[in-house]
N, C-alpha and C positions, 0 to 999 in steps of 0.2 A: 124377672126371675121369680122364685117361689116365695119371696118375702112379703107378698101382698095378700096373705091369707089363703093362698091356694093350698091344694091337698098335699103337696110334697115337693121334693127336689126335682128340678127339671133335668132333661137329658144332658145338658152341658155341665151343670153342677156335678152330676153323678160321674160323668166321664173325667172331669178335672180331678175329682176326689180319687177315682180309680187310678189315674195317672200318678198322683202323689203316692198312693199306696204301693203301686208296683215299683216306682222309683225308690221308695224306702226299702222294699224287699231286696232290690238289686244292690243298693248301697250297703245294706246290713249283711249281705252274703247269704241270703236264704238258700235252702237246699234246692237242687235241680228240679225235683218233682213239684215243689211249690211254685217255682218260677215258671215252669212249663205250663202248669195248670192255670195260673193267674193270667199269663200273657195270652195263652190260647183262647180262653173264654172271653177275654177283653176284645181281642181282634175279631172274633166271630160275631160277638154282640154288636160291635161297631158296623160290621159289614151288613148285618141284618136290619139295623135301626138307623144309625147315623148317616151312612152313605146314601141309602135310598131317599132319605129326607133331603139331603143336600142336593141330590139330582132333581128332586121335585121342586124345591123352593128357591134354588139358586141357579144361575146360569154359570155353572162351575164344573162341567164334566171333566175338563182337563185337570182341575185340582183334585177331584174325587179319584180320577184315574191315577194320578201321581200318589195319592194316599194309599190306594190299593196296591200299587207297585211296591211301595215301601212296606206295607203290611205283609206282602208275599215274602219279601226278604226277611222280615222279622219272624214269620212262621218258619222259613227255612232255617233261620238261626236257632230257634228253639228245638227244631228237630235235630239239628247238629249238636246242640247242647245236651239233649237227652241221650244221644248216642256217643257222647263224650268226644265229638269231633271238633269241638270249639269250647272256649271258656265263656264265662259270663261277661267279660269285657266287651266282646263283640255284640252280644245281645243287648247289653246296656247302651252301647253307642247307637244301635238301631232303634231301641226304644226311645232314646232321647230325641232322635230325628223324627220319629213318629209323633211324639208329644209336641215338639216345636212346630211342625207343619200344621197340625190340627189347631193348636192353641193360638198361633199367630195368624193363620189364614182362614181356616174353616169355621171355628167357633164364633169369632166376631161377626162374620157374615151371616151365620145362622141366627145368632142372637138378634141381629138387626132385622132380619127378614121373616122370622117365624114368631107368631103370637105366643105369649107366655103360656097360655092354656095348652096349646099344642105341644110345646116343649115339655110340659109336665106330663102330658099323656105319653109322649115319646120316652120320657124317663121311666114310666111304668113298663113300657115295652122293653126297654133296655134291661131292666132288672129281671124280667122273665127270660130274655134272651141269654143273659149271663148264667142264670140257673140251669138252663137246658142246653148250653153250648158244649161242643166237644172239649175235652180236657187235655188234649194233645194237639200239636200242630198238624195240620192237614193242608199244606200250601197248594195242593193240586186239585182241590175241590172247586166246584163252580163258585163264582164270587157274587152272583146276583140272581134275583128272580126265584121262582118256585123251585128250580133244581137246587139252588143253594140251600134253601130251608130244608128240603128233603135230605140232601147229602149231609148237612150238618146234624140232622136228627139221627140218621143212621150212624154217622161217625161218633156221635155222643154215646149212643148205646154200646157200640163196639169199644169205645174208650172205657166205659164203666166195666165191661167184662174184662178188658185187659188189666185195668187197675185192680179189680177184685182178684184176678189170677195172681198178679204180682204180690199183692198183700198176703194171699193165702200161702204162697211159696215162702215169703219172708217169715211167716208165723210158725213154720215147721222147724 
């Protein structure tokens, strides 16, 4: 981990902290916009950083595919939440399953298989991915490779415009 004088927190530490933060937001009843934004950016950043590393470093394609399937359900849930077609209880349950799967199965395997310096470097990549990720759910975008990165970048810009438009309408 990052406690041995390295530059900063590693990928797994950052993701666990993000899990705790989103769980707190769900528990405290944060507004829909905040929940959608936080979960959407979290899921996209994991798809860009966590899952590719898991595929590279572990013989765990089935586990990664199961995580992606759950993330797709979570994205569907935040889209439904945003359109008032569901409540936060369903999203909270899906997020709990997301966290349990990763922290019980994926994170320990990555911690054992990936050198600490690499995990720290991936943590830097995660922070960048979170800052540039779409802020709304887009469950039907590509989930891997170059197309994923391009689609996420385009979706993030469209989300910025959509958010700015909504904020402009609220301010009138």
